[in-house]
C-alpha positions, 0 to 999 in steps of 0.5 A: 366821210363828213364834210365841213358843213356836216361838222358845222351843223353837228357842232351848232346843234350841240351848242343850240341844245346846251343853250336851250338847256340853260347851260352857261357853257358846253365843252365839245371834244373833237374826237366825240364830235367826229365819232358821232358823224362817222369815219373816226377812227379810220384811215380816211378820217377828217379830223383836221377838218373837224378841228378847223370847224371847231376853231372857226366857231370859237368866239372871244370868250371861248377857250381851249381846254385841251388839245394836241400840240398841232391843234388838230387832233381828237383830244381838242376840247373847246369850252364854248360860252353860252348864249351864243 
């Protein structure tokens, strides 16, 4: 199962790639991020950890585009402003 470090590394990798591509922002979805690392969907998924890492990486101008009422679910999508 992916760890918080795995999620953080994957998230930061996507942010770097978008930044190098000259994008003004990138939207990252928790379900897609978790699927790339494996274990989702599944009974032992780590979605709460994935969402927690996504929230920890947020900065002042970043915004939540969509998400579940609990804030921790596959529909969580954050628009991260670039450059970081």
